[in-house]
Backbone as a chain_set.jsonl record, in Angstrom:
{"seq": "XXXXXXXXXXXXXXXXXXXXXXXXXXXXXXXXXXXXXXXXXXXXXXXXXXXXXXXXXXXXXXXXXXXXXXXXXXXXXXXXXXXXXXXXXXXXXXXXXXXXXXXXXXXXXXXXXXXXXXXXXXXXXXXXXXXXXXXXXXXXXXXXXXXXXXXXXXXXXXXXXXXXXXXXXXXXXXXXXXXXXXX", "coords": {"N": [[1.109, -1.043, -0.288], [0.374, 2.125, -0.667], [1.531, 5.436, 0.171], [-0.55, 8.459, 0.735], [1.11, 11.207, -0.531], [1.451, 13.928, 0.272], [3.223, 16.295, -0.383], [3.569, 16.144, -3.506], [1.369, 16.083, -4.093], [1.147, 19.014, -3.519], [2.872, 20.144, -5.184], [1.742, 19.648, -7.686], [-0.413, 21.149, -7.659], [-0.369, 24.028, -7.311], [-0.245, 27.178, -8.759], [0.441, 29.728, -10.401], [-0.333, 32.905, -8.697], [-2.322, 35.698, -9.242], [-3.88, 37.667, -8.167], [-4.541, 38.614, -4.94], [-6.268, 38.286, -1.794], [-7.068, 40.976, 0.923], [-6.553, 40.492, 3.471], [-3.579, 40.278, 5.903], [-1.04, 38.278, 5.908], [-0.946, 35.912, 9.247], [1.052, 36.08, 11.812], [2.358, 33.871, 12.706], [1.894, 32.115, 9.808], [3.702, 33.664, 8.769], [6.061, 33.138, 9.976], [6.436, 30.396, 9.489], [6.915, 30.474, 7.11], [9.246, 31.829, 6.235], [10.634, 29.86, 8.249], [10.74, 27.799, 6.699], [12.125, 28.64, 4.273], [14.7, 28.878, 5.073], [15.152, 26.747, 5.393], [15.928, 25.369, 2.96], [18.928, 24.509, 1.344], [21.939, 25.504, -0.104], [24.545, 25.634, -1.962], [27.346, 23.828, -0.814], [26.891, 24.374, 1.28], [26.859, 26.924, 1.791], [25.171, 29.662, 2.443], [24.581, 31.996, 1.085], [22.449, 33.872, 0.622], [19.838, 36.196, 1.014], [17.07, 36.924, 2.425], [14.28, 38.937, 2.267], [11.782, 39.933, 4.373], [8.738, 41.536, 3.132], [6.236, 43.301, 4.352], [5.041, 45.52, 4.596], [3.023, 47.767, 2.718], [3.747, 50.353, 1.581], [6.358, 50.131, 1.168], [6.632, 48.456, -0.729], [5.05, 49.773, -2.627], [6.843, 51.783, -3.246], [9.049, 50.437, -4.402], [7.47, 49.127, -6.886], [7.101, 52.155, -7.776], [9.586, 52.269, -9.039], [9.966, 50.29, -10.751], [8.225, 50.642, -12.108], [9.084, 52.843, -13.388], [11.122, 51.563, -15.301], [10.115, 50.028, -16.672], [8.855, 49.052, -20.255], [6.575, 49.877, -22.637], [5.231, 47.885, -23.414], [4.843, 46.454, -21.21], [3.972, 47.869, -18.917], [1.219, 47.663, -19.943], [0.473, 45.111, -20.166], [0.207, 44.835, -17.519], [-2.393, 46.573, -17.31], [-3.864, 45.329, -18.416], [-4.204, 42.893, -16.479], [-5.418, 43.976, -14.709], [-4.022, 45.223, -12.828], [-2.204, 47.375, -10.428], [0.255, 46.719, -9.486], [3.65, 45.152, -9.729], [3.781, 42.776, -7.341], [1.308, 42.601, -7.296], [-0.369, 43.329, -5.301], [0.116, 41.647, -3.04], [-0.117, 40.619, 0.32], [2.625, 39.642, 1.411], [5.775, 40.338, 0.134], [8.637, 38.619, -0.688], [11.88, 39.101, -1.116], [14.632, 38.151, -2.605], [18.207, 37.737, -2.356], [21.868, 38.463, -3.42], [25.522, 38.317, -3.194], [27.399, 38.377, -5.953], [28.251, 35.515, -6.941], [29.523, 32.431, -7.526], [26.987, 30.49, -7.263], [24.859, 31.929, -6.448], [22.435, 32.433, -8.179], [21.404, 29.539, -8.557], [20.858, 28.862, -6.039], [18.832, 30.807, -5.051], [16.697, 30.043, -6.724], [16.422, 27.24, -5.955], [15.695, 27.896, -3.368], [13.192, 29.375, -3.665], [11.863, 27.904, -4.971], [11.338, 26.364, -2.624], [10.066, 28.051, -1.122], [7.622, 28.435, -2.741], [5.756, 26.197, -2.946], [5.724, 25.417, -0.511], [3.941, 27.945, 0.49], [1.873, 26.927, -0.952], [1.058, 24.623, 0.593], [0.332, 25.546, 2.378], [-2.226, 26.607, 2.301], [-2.017, 28.944, 1.098], [-1.499, 30.933, -1.674], [0.897, 31.734, -4.428], [3.197, 33.61, -6.404], [6.138, 33.581, -8.355], [8.511, 35.742, -9.116], [10.393, 37.729, -11.458], [10.602, 40.323, -12.708], [10.653, 42.486, -10.591], [13.399, 42.639, -10.78], [13.571, 45.281, -11.954], [13.607, 47.388, -10.757], [15.807, 47.084, -9.019], [17.771, 48.379, -10.813], [21.62, 48.275, -10.998], [23.368, 50.701, -11.34], [21.366, 53.012, -11.007], [20.659, 55.895, -9.59], [18.544, 56.071, -7.994], [17.411, 53.415, -7.589], [15.894, 50.648, -5.526], [17.895, 49.661, -3.292], [18.502, 50.896, -1.486], [16.513, 51.447, 0.067], [15.956, 48.7, 0.941], [17.797, 48.239, 2.48], [20.037, 47.528, 1.624], [23.752, 45.53, 1.716], [26.656, 46.259, 1.024], [27.257, 45.244, -2.621], [25.461, 43.889, -2.808], [22.604, 42.25, -4.724], [19.595, 42.15, -6.235], [18.099, 38.825, -6.752], [15.823, 37.023, -6.934], [11.687, 37.458, -6.432], [9.136, 36.655, -4.541], [5.628, 36.568, -4.57], [3.349, 36.519, -1.755], [-0.018, 35.303, -0.508], [-3.234, 35.365, 0.748], [-5.004, 33.463, -1.529], [-7.427, 35.258, -4.104], [-8.431, 34.567, -6.202], [-8.91, 32.091, -8.561], [-6.513, 29.543, -10.127], [-5.953, 27.169, -12.61], [-3.243, 24.873, -12.978], [-0.41, 25.061, -14.52], [-0.557, 23.433, -18.325], [1.309, 20.626, -18.312], [4.066, 19.489, -20.168], [4.691, 16.754, -21.168], [6.802, 16.431, -23.703], [8.844, 17.832, -22.873], [10.411, 16.422, -21.519], [13.505, 14.169, -20.92], [14.627, 11.089, -21.847], [17.324, 9.027, -21.138]], "CA": [[-0.196, -0.103, 0.083], [1.12, 3.653, -0.96], [0.971, 6.292, 1.629], [-0.262, 9.601, 0.024], [2.145, 12.118, -0.569], [1.117, 15.293, 0.298], [4.038, 17.309, -1.191], [3.56, 15.74, -4.811], [-0.065, 16.869, -4.253], [1.102, 20.553, -3.421], [3.545, 20.458, -6.629], [0.789, 19.024, -9.152], [-1.639, 21.922, -7.611], [0.563, 25.044, -7.298], [-0.006, 27.891, -10.182], [1.117, 31.865, -10.173], [-1.69, 33.64, -8.409], [-2.027, 37.413, -9.417], [-4.664, 38.168, -7.62], [-4.57, 38.725, -3.474], [-7.209, 39.215, -0.196], [-6.212, 42.081, 1.498], [-5.87, 40.031, 4.258], [-2.603, 40.275, 6.353], [-0.354, 36.807, 6.792], [-0.341, 35.964, 10.673], [2.741, 35.492, 11.901], [2.032, 32.214, 12.581], [2.035, 32.191, 8.708], [4.876, 34.304, 8.088], [7.286, 32.496, 10.534], [6.483, 28.941, 8.888], [7.512, 30.54, 5.155], [10.916, 32.082, 6.883], [11.874, 28.45, 8.672], [10.699, 26.656, 5.161], [13.249, 29.066, 3.182], [15.785, 28.858, 6.217], [15.743, 25.086, 5.574], [16.903, 25.715, 1.491], [19.752, 24.108, 0.656], [22.635, 25.97, -0.977], [26.048, 25.193, -2.518], [28.561, 24.182, -0.378], [26.013, 25.193, 2.887], [27.423, 28.94, 2.016], [24.333, 30.553, 3.291], [24.8, 33.403, 0.864], [21.385, 34.46, 0.014], [19.479, 37.257, 1.811], [15.9, 37.45, 2.031], [13.938, 40.139, 2.481], [10.072, 39.753, 4.013], [7.96, 42.782, 3.152], [5.202, 43.246, 4.417], [4.64, 47.245, 4.45], [2.747, 48.041, 1.149], [4.143, 51.352, 1.285], [7.617, 49.99, 0.932], [6.236, 47.684, -1.991], [4.601, 50.808, -3.843], [7.629, 52.2, -4.234], [9.341, 49.427, -5.368], [6.367, 49.255, -7.58], [7.414, 52.695, -8.985], [11.036, 52.17, -9.024], [9.971, 49.344, -11.502], [7.426, 51.49, -13.643], [10.369, 53.511, -14.438], [12.323, 50.677, -16.193], [9.343, 49.066, -17.64], [8.562, 49.054, -21.374], [4.733, 50.297, -22.859], [4.421, 46.643, -23.219], [4.846, 45.542, -19.923], [2.759, 48.351, -18.524], [-0.096, 47.415, -21.358], [0.317, 43.837, -19.627], [-0.267, 45.014, -16.19], [-2.969, 46.895, -17.21], [-4.629, 44.044, -18.98], [-4.128, 42.153, -15.992], [-6.186, 44.849, -14.309], [-3.209, 45.619, -11.875], [-0.537, 48.446, -10.83], [1.504, 46.433, -8.886], [4.234, 44.371, -9.74], [3.786, 41.903, -6.95], [-0.484, 42.043, -7.245], [-0.892, 43.161, -4.056], [0.152, 40.465, -2.005], [0.204, 40.973, 1.745], [3.803, 39.799, 1.802], [6.871, 39.875, -1.133], [10.066, 38.031, -0.514], [13.217, 39.705, -1.811], [16.013, 36.826, -2.164], [19.339, 38.536, -2.951], [23.017, 37.47, -3.13], [26.271, 38.988, -3.6], [27.485, 38.201, -7.211], [28.652, 34.596, -6.195], [29.259, 31.577, -8.656], [26.067, 29.592, -7.285], [23.629, 32.201, -6.049], [21.489, 32.105, -8.756], [21.002, 28.188, -8.462], [20.534, 28.897, -4.668], [17.861, 31.729, -5.473], [16.115, 29.819, -7.643], [15.747, 26.598, -4.583], [14.562, 28.743, -1.892], [12.127, 30.196, -4.418], [10.88, 27.033, -5.273], [10.577, 26.061, -1.6], [8.57, 28.965, -0.707], [6.504, 28.5, -2.957], [6.011, 25.071, -2.205], [5.573, 25.708, 1.288], [2.892, 28.745, 0.8], [1.145, 25.993, -1.129], [0.582, 23.767, 1.179], [-0.112, 26.574, 4.2], [-3.417, 27.078, 1.478], [-1.536, 29.749, 0.461], [-1.127, 31.477, -3.162], [2.435, 32.83, -4.686], [3.692, 34.334, -7.755], [7.379, 34.189, -8.74], [8.892, 37.38, -9.701], [11.745, 38.011, -11.919], [10.384, 41.748, -13.097], [11.098, 43.521, -9.803], [14.954, 43.261, -10.931], [14.04, 46.596, -12.539], [13.525, 48.324, -9.135], [17.3, 47.167, -8.321], [19.058, 48.205, -11.683], [23.117, 48.694, -10.554], [23.969, 52.033, -11.439], [20.331, 54.098, -11.271], [20.756, 56.139, -8.317], [17.253, 55.923, -7.256], [16.811, 52.405, -7.26], [15.555, 50.718, -4.246], [18.174, 49.09, -2.776], [18.754, 51.628, -0.398], [15.472, 51.389, 0.969], [15.757, 47.59, 1.795], [19.363, 48.037, 2.978], [21.21, 46.459, 0.735], [24.69, 45.629, 1.785], [27.388, 46.617, -0.46], [27.779, 44.372, -3.199], [23.917, 42.837, -3.219], [21.558, 42.057, -6.002], [18.57, 41.22, -6.728], [17.783, 37.644, -7.537], [14.029, 36.757, -7.354], [11.158, 37.357, -5.631], [7.832, 35.893, -4.672], [4.389, 36.927, -3.656], [2.637, 35.444, -1.176], [-0.755, 35.754, 0.558], [-4.51, 34.39, 0.564], [-5.644, 33.674, -3.122], [-8.872, 36.342, -4.45], [-8.95, 34.135, -7.956], [-8.342, 30.31, -8.687], [-6.349, 29.53, -11.937], [-5.464, 25.65, -12.906], [-1.434, 24.458, -13.582], [0.032, 24.966, -16.159], [-0.218, 22.521, -18.543], [2.582, 19.746, -18.416], [4.12, 18.819, -21.516], [5.731, 15.448, -21.262], [7.739, 15.986, -24.349], [9.93, 18.191, -21.797], [11.215, 14.895, -20.966], [14.449, 13.714, -21.94], [14.94, 10.003, -21.503], [18.75, 8.29, -22.126]], "C": [[0.829, 1.074, 0.011], [0.544, 4.373, -0.251], [0.905, 7.466, 0.571], [0.749, 10.638, 0.122], [1.882, 13.688, -0.815], [1.795, 16.395, -0.619], [4.106, 17.581, -2.355], [2.198, 16.122, -5.075], [0.003, 18.158, -4.542], [1.463, 21.039, -4.475], [2.624, 20.052, -7.29], [-0.217, 20.575, -8.904], [-1.417, 23.558, -7.99], [0.249, 25.498, -8.878], [-0.065, 29.169, -9.629], [-0.257, 32.661, -9.972], [-1.567, 35.292, -8.868], [-3.22, 37.964, -8.915], [-5.532, 38.009, -5.569], [-5.913, 39.062, -2.538], [-6.45, 40.12, 0.119], [-5.819, 41.644, 3.182], [-4.554, 39.827, 4.759], [-2.457, 38.397, 6.645], [-0.198, 37.048, 8.268], [0.884, 35.911, 10.886], [3.506, 33.883, 12.199], [2.296, 31.896, 10.61], [3.556, 32.618, 8.057], [6.451, 33.46, 8.889], [7.534, 31.185, 9.932], [7.244, 29.069, 7.414], [9.309, 30.683, 5.866], [11.846, 30.594, 7.488], [11.729, 27.839, 7.321], [11.913, 27.42, 4.465], [14.635, 29.172, 3.896], [16.44, 26.912, 5.763], [16.169, 24.565, 4.007], [18.152, 25.169, 1.559], [20.74, 24.5, -0.19], [24.217, 25.622, -1.224], [26.954, 25.218, -1.243], [28.006, 24.326, 0.849], [26.888, 26.408, 2.837], [26.554, 29.327, 2.978], [24.736, 31.771, 2.404], [23.984, 34.255, 0.416], [20.668, 35.275, 1.119], [18.018, 36.921, 1.485], [15.075, 38.409, 3.345], [12.283, 40.039, 2.831], [9.368, 40.564, 4.518], [6.361, 42.571, 3.208], [4.385, 44.771, 4.751], [4.741, 47.38, 2.816], [2.992, 49.408, 0.862], [5.552, 51.155, 0.767], [7.767, 48.961, -0.695], [5.959, 48.382, -3.031], [5.957, 51.718, -4.336], [8.411, 51.542, -4.893], [9.021, 49.437, -6.822], [6.548, 50.642, -8.585], [8.673, 52.456, -9.293], [10.932, 51.323, -10.775], [9.668, 49.566, -12.373], [8.436, 52.2, -14.392], [10.78, 53.099, -15.081], [11.635, 50.393, -17.393], [8.849, 49.622, -19.015], [7.03, 49.291, -21.293], [4.738, 48.872, -22.984], [4.352, 45.891, -21.916], [3.836, 46.282, -19.175], [0.809, 48.365, -19.114], [-0.158, 45.973, -20.302], [-0.374, 43.888, -18.076], [-1.568, 45.457, -16.04], [-3.915, 45.642, -17.946], [-4.825, 43.095, -17.487], [-4.907, 42.806, -14.217], [-5.075, 45.023, -12.876], [-1.798, 46.615, -11.393], [0.386, 48.004, -9.658], [2.391, 45.121, -9.341], [4.107, 43.07, -8.636], [2.154, 41.629, -6.423], [-1.241, 42.446, -5.796], [-1.33, 42.17, -2.611], [0.243, 40.784, -0.961], [1.988, 40.611, 2.054], [4.213, 39.43, 0.378], [7.965, 39.372, -0.373], [10.778, 38.319, -1.296], [13.98, 38.43, -1.479], [16.918, 37.902, -3.058], [20.443, 37.904, -2.469], [23.815, 38.389, -3.3], [26.684, 38.277, -4.885], [28.522, 36.945, -7.07], [28.678, 33.722, -7.376], [27.448, 30.634, -8.361], [24.752, 30.679, -6.725], [22.969, 32.324, -6.613], [20.497, 30.953, -8.518], [20.445, 28.081, -6.784], [19.169, 29.693, -4.434], [16.462, 30.883, -5.975], [15.571, 28.399, -6.656], [15.127, 27.217, -3.607], [13.243, 29.344, -2.954], [11.077, 29.329, -4.601], [10.498, 26.288, -3.784], [9.596, 26.995, -1.028], [7.542, 28.782, -1.203], [5.403, 27.461, -2.883], [5.357, 24.753, -0.419], [4.349, 26.552, 1.47], [1.888, 28.0, -0.104], [0.703, 25.134, -0.434], [0.389, 24.301, 3.094], [-2.102, 27.033, 3.269], [-3.316, 28.161, 0.977], [-1.382, 29.873, -1.019], [0.198, 32.206, -3.252], [2.188, 32.827, -6.104], [5.247, 34.436, -7.767], [7.958, 35.177, -9.524], [10.265, 37.664, -10.18], [11.458, 39.822, -12.321], [11.01, 42.448, -11.846], [12.762, 43.565, -9.842], [14.81, 44.962, -11.311], [14.249, 47.351, -11.427], [14.837, 48.188, -8.383], [18.311, 47.258, -9.145], [20.753, 48.854, -10.676], [23.28, 49.961, -11.19], [22.808, 53.27, -11.857], [20.322, 54.407, -10.057], [19.68, 56.501, -7.447], [16.636, 54.542, -7.593], [16.578, 52.121, -5.71], [16.572, 49.488, -2.939], [18.711, 49.4, -1.495], [17.559, 51.627, 0.804], [15.426, 50.429, 1.067], [16.834, 47.793, 2.543], [20.258, 47.443, 2.544], [22.404, 46.125, 1.732], [25.471, 45.747, 0.549], [27.642, 45.264, -1.27], [26.487, 43.583, -3.068], [23.23, 42.802, -3.715], [20.574, 41.175, -5.718], [18.546, 39.542, -6.975], [16.705, 37.102, -7.989], [13.781, 37.125, -6.304], [10.049, 36.692, -5.652], [6.506, 36.636, -3.574], [3.266, 36.309, -3.108], [1.277, 35.901, -0.582], [-2.159, 34.815, 0.487], [-5.1, 34.696, -0.862], [-7.192, 34.356, -3.095], [-9.004, 35.777, -5.751], [-8.458, 32.287, -7.535], [-7.717, 30.572, -10.31], [-5.621, 27.799, -11.661], [-4.087, 25.876, -13.319], [-1.594, 24.691, -14.615], [-0.247, 23.816, -16.906], [1.026, 21.18, -18.829], [2.516, 19.103, -19.569], [5.596, 17.664, -21.302], [6.777, 15.732, -22.688], [9.009, 16.862, -23.742], [10.92, 17.282, -21.841], [12.259, 14.461, -21.826], [15.262, 12.18, -21.707], [16.281, 9.165, -21.749], [19.041, 7.324, -21.4]], "O": [[1.94, 1.011, 0.538], [-0.638, 4.27, 0.076], [1.787, 7.649, -0.269], [1.189, 10.774, 1.263], [2.072, 14.39, -1.809], [1.207, 17.17, -1.372], [4.487, 18.683, -2.75], [1.865, 16.471, -6.207], [-0.671, 18.676, -5.432], [0.921, 22.022, -4.981], [3.238, 20.412, -8.294], [-0.716, 21.091, -9.904], [-2.125, 24.192, -8.772], [0.35, 24.794, -9.883], [-0.558, 29.533, -8.561], [-1.058, 32.966, -10.855], [-0.509, 35.898, -8.699], [-3.521, 39.007, -9.494], [-6.59, 37.516, -5.176], [-6.488, 40.141, -2.675], [-5.284, 40.203, -0.267], [-5.049, 42.254, 3.925], [-4.014, 39.006, 4.017], [-3.198, 37.587, 7.202], [0.435, 38.012, 8.698], [1.728, 35.676, 10.021], [4.528, 33.222, 12.012], [3.299, 31.198, 10.457], [4.254, 32.082, 7.196], [7.562, 33.308, 8.381], [8.695, 30.79, 9.82], [7.885, 28.228, 6.784], [10.214, 29.851, 5.915], [13.029, 30.284, 7.34], [12.75, 27.344, 6.842], [12.781, 26.652, 4.051], [15.62, 29.546, 3.26], [17.485, 26.264, 5.815], [16.692, 23.459, 3.864], [18.627, 25.955, 2.379], [20.648, 23.914, -1.269], [24.903, 25.339, -0.242], [27.291, 26.259, -0.678], [28.881, 24.429, 1.708], [27.55, 26.797, 3.799], [26.875, 29.392, 4.164], [25.288, 32.666, 3.044], [24.365, 35.29, -0.131], [20.984, 34.943, 2.262], [17.739, 36.645, 0.318], [15.169, 38.532, 4.566], [11.479, 40.05, 1.898], [9.136, 40.695, 5.72], [5.571, 41.97, 2.48], [3.213, 44.877, 5.11], [5.659, 47.256, 2.005], [2.454, 49.8, -0.174], [5.966, 51.972, -0.055], [8.724, 48.851, -1.462], [6.313, 48.068, -4.168], [6.109, 52.218, -5.451], [8.62, 51.909, -6.05], [9.805, 49.643, -7.749], [6.306, 50.578, -9.791], [8.639, 52.5, -10.522], [11.616, 51.655, -11.744], [10.16, 49.193, -13.438], [8.635, 52.205, -15.607], [11.154, 53.864, -15.969], [12.017, 50.409, -18.563], [8.384, 50.76, -18.939], [6.326, 49.044, -20.314], [3.755, 48.544, -22.32], [3.803, 44.802, -21.751], [2.868, 45.658, -18.741], [-0.255, 48.871, -18.757], [-1.154, 45.996, -19.578], [-1.249, 43.147, -17.629], [-2.184, 45.096, -15.037], [-4.919, 45.397, -17.277], [-5.897, 42.491, -17.524], [-4.905, 42.299, -13.095], [-5.652, 44.882, -11.798], [-0.676, 46.568, -11.897], [1.111, 48.762, -9.014], [1.808, 44.038, -9.306], [4.429, 42.053, -9.251], [1.776, 40.84, -5.556], [-2.306, 42.029, -5.339], [-2.229, 42.006, -1.786], [1.042, 41.719, -1.022], [2.579, 41.301, 2.885], [3.614, 38.691, -0.403], [8.12, 39.874, 0.74], [10.538, 37.887, -2.424], [13.979, 37.817, -0.411], [16.591, 38.61, -4.011], [20.443, 37.093, -1.542], [23.302, 39.474, -3.577], [26.093, 37.198, -4.87], [29.706, 37.283, -7.076], [27.959, 34.067, -8.313], [26.847, 30.218, -9.351], [23.647, 30.149, -6.603], [22.003, 32.493, -5.869], [19.285, 31.068, -8.337], [19.65, 27.202, -6.451], [18.392, 29.209, -3.611], [15.335, 31.163, -5.565], [14.349, 28.341, -6.519], [14.026, 26.932, -3.135], [12.276, 29.769, -2.322], [9.873, 29.565, -4.51], [9.441, 25.66, -3.729], [8.501, 26.693, -0.552], [6.491, 28.857, -0.567], [4.229, 27.814, -2.768], [4.757, 23.99, 0.338], [3.591, 26.221, 2.382], [0.791, 28.553, -0.019], [-0.35, 24.69, -0.891], [0.346, 23.822, 4.227], [-2.952, 27.713, 3.844], [-4.281, 28.621, 0.368], [-1.118, 28.832, -1.621], [0.592, 33.052, -2.449], [1.322, 32.273, -6.781], [5.702, 35.411, -7.168], [7.7, 35.248, -10.725], [11.197, 37.823, -9.392], [12.44, 40.527, -12.09], [12.032, 43.074, -12.125], [13.393, 44.336, -9.119], [15.692, 45.778, -11.044], [15.303, 47.979, -11.331], [15.104, 48.867, -7.392], [19.411, 46.745, -8.943], [20.753, 49.76, -9.843], [23.257, 49.453, -12.311], [23.029, 54.183, -12.653], [20.046, 53.534, -9.234], [19.807, 57.105, -6.382], [15.436, 54.485, -7.862], [16.876, 52.905, -4.809], [16.091, 48.776, -2.057], [19.201, 48.647, -0.653], [17.677, 51.76, 2.022], [14.325, 50.38, 1.615], [16.626, 47.299, 3.651], [21.193, 46.883, 3.116], [22.071, 46.485, 2.861], [25.135, 45.459, -0.6], [28.154, 44.294, -0.712], [26.643, 42.384, -3.301], [22.508, 43.684, -3.251], [20.534, 40.044, -5.234], [19.485, 39.27, -7.724], [16.521, 36.734, -9.149], [14.548, 37.281, -5.354], [9.787, 36.07, -6.681], [6.48, 37.023, -2.405], [2.393, 35.705, -3.73], [1.36, 37.019, -0.072], [-2.085, 33.624, 0.184], [-5.538, 35.771, -1.273], [-8.019, 34.053, -2.236], [-9.69, 36.426, -6.541], [-7.925, 31.667, -6.614], [-8.089, 31.294, -11.234], [-4.951, 27.432, -10.696], [-3.746, 26.893, -13.922], [-2.496, 24.622, -15.451], [-0.224, 22.844, -16.151], [1.47, 21.148, -19.977], [1.6, 18.433, -20.047], [6.823, 17.755, -21.296], [7.759, 14.994, -22.604], [10.138, 16.572, -24.137], [12.095, 17.438, -22.173], [12.176, 14.344, -23.048], [16.455, 12.186, -21.406], [16.216, 8.524, -22.798], [19.959, 6.568, -21.717]]}, "num_chains": 1, "name": "protein.A"}
């Protein structure tokens, strides 16, 4: 007899949610997410990532404004068509992952974001993984948001995730078995 594997079920059920209820996450929910991301493995256990848990909506609004300054007309139109003026989709929590420019930073960030997305799903929360907020942290832009979040010297945006109670439902993406190569 095979036992049910809820982790695999959560992976299959997860989809990108782009509309959230205004309900803030509880201290318990945020603590569980923090513990989950701190459990993420990193290359050679160097633990070079930093995780900014942002619940202050005014901070997210400032980051959005910076992103929009760099966004193309096409991107702005896409956001309008989605019915939002926020790259964080008004989620009550955004986690911004950063690291200095090291060999494994991007791979480690990808692992951490995957763990956060599945942890959120397992808690009945929705999430959407975000790369576009990188536009708010462009190196060389004197008005970027690095100072806003108090990044350390050399720290760079890697990935972000918006998390909250879903205000919409979305089917998981269609899986394409042709992408698998058996050797």
